[in-house]
C-alpha positions as semicolon CSV with decimal commas, in nm:
position;residue;x (nm);y (nm);z (nm)
1;X;0,000;0,000;0,000
2;X;0,264;0,250;0,106
3;X;0,542;0,137;-0,124
4;X;0,509;0,472;-0,301
5;X;0,632;0,667;0,002
6;X;0,939;0,879;-0,058
7;X;1,198;1,053;0,156
8;X;1,361;1,359;0,002
9;X;1,676;1,541;0,102
10;X;1,607;1,869;-0,075
11;X;1,956;2,013;-0,069
12;X;2,104;2,334;-0,202
13;X;2,363;2,142;-0,403
14;X;2,207;1,797;-0,454
15;X;1,866;1,640;-0,417
16;X;1,844;1,277;-0,310
17;X;1,530;1,068;-0,316
18;X;1,486;0,748;-0,118
19;X;1,199;0,507;-0,185
20;X;1,071;0,264;0,070
21;X;1,214;-0,088;0,018
22;X;1,421;0,033;-0,277
23;X;1,686;0,259;-0,123
24;X;1,825;0,571;-0,289
25;X;1,688;0,600;-0,640
26;X;1,767;0,960;-0,737
27;X;2,092;1,141;-0,657
28;X;2,121;1,451;-0,872
29;X;2,230;1,816;-0,851
30;X;1,954;2,063;-0,757
31;X;1,974;2,251;-1,085
32;X;1,708;2,318;-1,346
33;X;1,770;2,453;-1,698
34;X;1,476;2,665;-1,811
35;X;1,408;2,813;-2,154
36;X;1,332;3,182;-2,091
37;X;1,134;3,224;-2,413
38;X;0,892;2,930;-2,379
39;X;0,928;2,893;-1,999
40;X;0,978;2,519;-2,052
41;X;1,209;2,304;-1,844
42;X;1,489;2,190;-2,074
43;X;1,682;1,971;-1,828
44;X;1,693;1,881;-1,459
45;X;1,971;1,748;-1,238
46;X;2,289;1,610;-1,391
47;X;2,203;1,721;-1,745
48;X;2,134;2,073;-1,621
49;X;2,461;2,080;-1,427
50;X;2,652;2,006;-1,745
51;X;2,500;2,327;-1,883
52;X;2,608;2,551;-1,589
53;X;2,794;2,852;-1,725
54;X;2,763;2,720;-2,081
55;X;2,408;2,807;-2,182
56;X;2,300;3,023;-2,477
57;X;2,107;3,344;-2,403
58;X;1,760;3,190;-2,409
59;X;1,836;2,911;-2,159
60;X;1,924;2,971;-1,794
61;X;2,052;2,712;-1,549
62;X;1,888;2,794;-1,215
63;X;1,966;2,665;-0,867
64;X;1,619;2,698;-0,710
65;X;1,750;2,636;-0,357
66;X;1,957;2,898;-0,181
67;X;2,106;2,849;0,167
68;X;1,898;2,537;0,221
69;X;1,565;2,706;0,148
70;X;1,354;2,767;-0,160
71;X;1,459;3,077;-0,353
72;X;1,255;3,009;-0,665
73;X;0,915;2,862;-0,592
74;X;0,801;2,762;-0,942
75;X;1,129;2,606;-1,043
76;X;1,151;2,405;-0,718
77;X;0,807;2,269;-0,785
78;X;0,904;2,164;-1,138
79;X;1,221;2,004;-1,002
80;X;1,035;1,811;-0,730
81;X;0,774;1,703;-0,984
82;X;1,050;1,572;-1,212
83;X;1,225;1,380;-0,932
84;X;0,900;1,232;-0,796
85;X;0,800;1,111;-1,143
86;X;1,149;0,976;-1,201
87;X;1,134;0,788;-0,871
88;X;0,806;0,629;-0,974
89;X;0,917;0,543;-1,323
90;X;0,695;0,814;-1,476
91;X;0,374;0,649;-1,352
92;X;0,105;0,911;-1,315
93;X;-0,174;0,897;-1,056
94;X;0,082;0,808;-0,788
95;X;0,014;1,000;-0,468
96;X;0,306;0,937;-0,234
97;X;0,348;1,040;0,127
98;X;0,671;1,235;0,147
99;X;0,916;1,310;0,428
100;X;1,145;1,606;0,355
101;X;1,446;1,723;0,556
102;X;1,495;2,097;0,613
103;X;1,760;2,311;0,793
104;X;1,698;2,366;1,167
105;X;1,656;2,743;1,171
106;X;1,402;2,754;0,891
107;X;1,117;3,007;0,925
108;X;0,746;2,930;0,923
109;X;0,715;3,086;0,575
110;X;0,999;2,872;0,441
111;X;0,843;2,555;0,587
112;X;0,516;2,645;0,419
113;X;0,697;2,692;0,088
114;X;0,859;2,347;0,107
115;X;0,529;2,181;0,197
116;X;0,332;2,361;-0,074
117;X;0,589;2,273;-0,340
118;X;0,572;1,905;-0,250
119;X;0,192;1,902;-0,235
120;X;0,169;2,073;-0,574
121;X;0,415;1,823;-0,715
122;X;0,171;1,545;-0,623
123;X;0,225;1,441;-0,259
124;X;-0,074;1,347;-0,042
125;X;0,091;1,417;0,294
126;X;0,416;1,598;0,369
127;X;0,622;1,566;0,687
128;X;0,923;1,782;0,763
129;X;1,215;1,676;0,980
130;X;1,530;1,866;1,069
131;X;1,839;1,792;0,864
132;X;2,067;1,745;1,163
133;X;1,825;1,493;1,315
134;X;1,801;1,306;0,983
135;X;2,181;1,305;0,949
136;X;2,219;1,166;1,303
137;X;1,973;0,883;1,227
138;X;2,143;0,816;0,893
139;X;2,485;0,805;1,060
140;X;2,351;0,539;1,296
141;X;2,366;0,743;1,618
142;X;2,152;0,610;1,907
143;X;1,930;0,919;1,911
144;X;1,655;0,769;2,130
145;X;1,897;0,692;2,417
146;X;1,933;0,932;2,710
147;X;2,288;1,022;2,604
148;X;2,428;1,319;2,415
149;X;2,512;1,284;2,046
150;X;2,665;1,565;1,847
151;X;2,632;1,587;1,471
152;X;2,766;1,848;1,230
153;X;2,603;1,831;0,888
154;X;2,786;2,044;0,630
155;X;2,582;2,060;0,313
156;X;2,588;2,290;0,012
157;X;2,396;2,584;0,158
158;X;2,388;2,534;0,533
159;X;2,591;2,381;0,813
160;X;2,367;2,231;1,081
161;X;2,512;2,162;1,423
162;X;2,297;1,974;1,673
163;X;2,317;1,801;2,007
164;X;2,056;1,526;2,030
165;X;1,931;1,323;2,324
166;X;1,614;1,117;2,382
167;X;1,496;1,171;2,021
168;X;1,488;1,546;2,079
169;X;1,715;1,830;1,981
170;X;1,878;1,984;2,288
171;X;2,061;2,250;2,093
172;X;2,058;2,324;1,721
173;X;2,211;2,594;1,514
174;X;2,216;2,641;1,141
175;X;2,473;2,869;0,978
176;X;2,428;2,960;0,616
177;X;2,790;2,890;0,535
178;X;2,883;2,559;0,372
179;X;3,001;2,404;0,045
180;X;2,875;2,678;-0,187
181;X;3,042;2,946;0,024
182;X;3,367;2,754;-0,012
183;X;3,332;2,758;-0,392
184;X;3,262;3,131;-0,383
185;X;3,562;3,193;-0,160
186;X;3,786;3,012;-0,410
187;X;3,647;3,216;-0,703
188;X;3,701;3,545;-0,516
189;X;4,050;3,452;-0,397
190;X;4,176;3,359;-0,746
191;X;4,014;3,671;-0,890
192;X;4,181;3,891;-0,627
193;X;4,521;3,729;-0,635
194;X;4,566;3,644;-1,003
195;X;4,303;3,855;-1,184
196;X;4,172;3,527;-1,320
197;X;3,802;3,454;-1,344
198;X;3,690;3,092;-1,304
199;X;3,340;2,941;-1,312
200;X;3,162;2,773;-1,025
201;X;3,213;2,423;-1,166
202;X;3,589;2,480;-1,180
203;X;3,584;2,616;-0,825
204;X;3,405;2,301;-0,707
205;X;3,661;2,080;-0,881
206;X;3,947;2,271;-0,715
207;X;3,781;2,233;-0,373
208;X;3,737;1,860;-0,420
209;X;4,084;1,800;-0,560
210;X;4,311;2,010;-0,341
211;X;4,095;2,195;-0,087
212;X;4,182;2,132;0,279
213;X;4,111;2,270;0,625
214;X;4,443;2,173;0,784
215;X;4,794;2,132;0,634
216;X;4,827;1,815;0,425
217;X;5,106;1,558;0,461
218;X;5,237;1,632;0,115
219;X;5,185;1,935;-0,105
220;X;4,936;1,917;-0,391
221;X;4,903;2,138;-0,696
222;X;4,647;2,169;-0,970
223;X;4,633;2,332;-1,310
224;X;4,333;2,557;-1,360
225;X;4,194;2,742;-1,660
226;X;4,000;3,066;-1,660
227;X;3,973;3,407;-1,819
228;X;4,239;3,670;-1,755
229;X;4,056;3,983;-1,640
230;X;4,332;4,219;-1,753
231;X;4,393;4,088;-2,104
232;X;4,056;3,922;-2,149
233;X;4,202;3,598;-2,290
234;X;4,187;3,241;-2,158
235;X;4,481;3,155;-1,934
236;X;4,620;2,858;-1,739
237;X;4,760;2,870;-1,386
238;X;4,904;2,625;-1,137
239;X;4,783;2,668;-0,778
240;X;4,881;2,490;-0,458
241;X;4,678;2,341;-0,174
242;X;4,821;2,607;0,060
243;X;4,664;2,888;-0,143
244;X;4,328;2,714;-0,146
245;X;4,353;2,658;0,229
246;X;4,406;3,032;0,266
247;X;4,105;3,098;0,040
248;X;3,887;2,869;0,252
249;X;4,017;2,983;0,591
250;X;3,730;3,219;0,670
251;X;3,456;2,972;0,572
252;X;3,617;2,692;0,771
253;X;3,662;2,924;1,072
254;X;3,287;3,002;1,066
255;X;3,203;2,630;1,074
256;X;3,451;2,565;1,356
257;X;3,305;2,857;1,552
258;X;2,950;2,717;1,515
259;X;3,073;2,386;1,660
260;X;3,244;2,566;1,946
261;X;2,932;2,766;2,033
262;X;2,728;2,444;2,032
263;X;2,972;2,286;2,278
264;X;2,950;2,591;2,505
265;X;2,570;2,577;2,512
266;X;2,546;2,203;2,582
267;X;2,433;2,097;2,933
268;X;2,727;1,950;3,134
269;X;2,589;1,594;3,154
270;X;2,560;1,575;2,777
271;X;2,902;1,737;2,733
272;X;3,051;1,442;2,921
273;X;2,882;1,202;2,676
274;X;3,014;1,399;2,378
275;X;3,366;1,383;2,526
276;X;3,342;1,003;2,523
277;X;3,174;0,960;2,186
278;X;3,311;1,258;2,001
279;X;3,159;1,455;1,716
280;X;3,027;1,300;1,396
281;X;3,055;1,506;1,077
282;X;2,837;1,440;0,772
283;X;2,729;1,606;0,447
284;X;2,926;1,681;0,131
285;X;3,123;1,963;0,292
286;X;3,257;1,727;0,560
287;X;3,465;1,556;0,291
288;X;3,696;1,858;0,272
289;X;4,042;1,714;0,336
290;X;4,157;1,722;0,700
291;X;3,846;1,898;0,828
292;X;3,822;1,632;1,099
293;X;4,182;1,705;1,202
294;X;4,110;2,076;1,220
295;X;3,804;2,022;1,440
296;X;4,003;1,783;1,659
297;X;4,274;2,050;1,701
298;X;4,023;2,322;1,789
299;X;3,792;2,127;2,022
300;X;4,018;1,857;2,165
301;X;3,742;1,602;2,103
302;X;3,747;1,290;1,886
303;X;3,594;1,368;1,544
304;X;3,486;1,106;1,294
305;X;3,337;1,117;0,947
306;X;3,003;0,941;0,895
307;X;3,008;0,626;0,686
308;X;2,833;0,766;0,379
309;X;2,851;1,143;0,438
310;X;2,668;1,241;0,118
311;X;2,370;1,015;0,179
312;X;2,342;1,042;0,560
313;X;2,051;1,284;0,557
314;X;1,843;1,097;0,300
315;X;1,910;0,760;0,466
316;X;1,796;0,902;0,800
317;X;1,489;1,056;0,637
318;X;1,424;0,723;0,464
319;X;1,420;0,535;0,794
320;X;1,122;0,749;0,892
321;X;0,912;0,584;0,621
322;X;0,908;0,262;0,821
323;X;0,911;0,411;1,171
324;X;0,603;0,630;1,191
325;X;0,601;0,652;1,571
326;X;0,948;0,809;1,568
327;X;0,846;1,032;1,277
328;X;0,556;1,172;1,483
329;X;0,799;1,248;1,765
330;X;1,056;1,431;1,558
331;X;0,862;1,589;1,272
332;X;0,822;1,968;1,289
333;X;0,501;2,152;1,208
């Protein structure tokens, strides 16, 4: 009966869809290419990402999610509609129940927007749960026990830090600094230092290849291509991991600070539990090289990376499809 139920991690960078009994069935970038003349959707997800920064004048590649919330209502709806149909193999008349994860400090208006988009895209019921809670469940933390668990979920648009005990959030904070900010920081740094303009896809590749939060064991370099802003011609450069670390320093410092504030605000009993268990980091941004080392240096606590950092949130959200009693406890109105 309920095999149509879906769990969606509606992320700023990627959207993942999990179907009951089938696991993760959609894992694509949250990007939609729209034709401005006809207002038709030309491509969604991976195909649209290929077009980023390469579209002709009449087609725009839009990221409908900004900082973890909906920035473009209509496009989000089209994107959700596409992913829901794709998950159901284009069958029509399917009315799934959907669980969606959202950042912790999301406003009432933003919650409404997420719900409305999903309902318009064909859902019968929509439940919202907090991203940090979903990430903790997906990372396999014992969230229903009376012990403190700390999770840091670094996504594309937001970093969610939460301390969880007894299936409730004791402290949660969401900072709108994460993976996309890192890409931006790299673009700005290279523009400032070398007068070279690079696109956001290149910036993301640099971050993944040689970005780090703490000095690496051996130096890494990478050749990048962009447009020289002085002469206006394409140009190639070689940059080192140290320069990228400098470019990312401010963004990383903001994330570290959010973790530190969370530790300060945690009740002493739970702090003791976190000292024993340590901090779990999840989300795409947590895969930045040596971020765990940096957090270990700054907090003095053990830090470990979740097993499947990219899918943590959607796996946790997916578990809610079979555990409705827990879903009622942790869903937000």
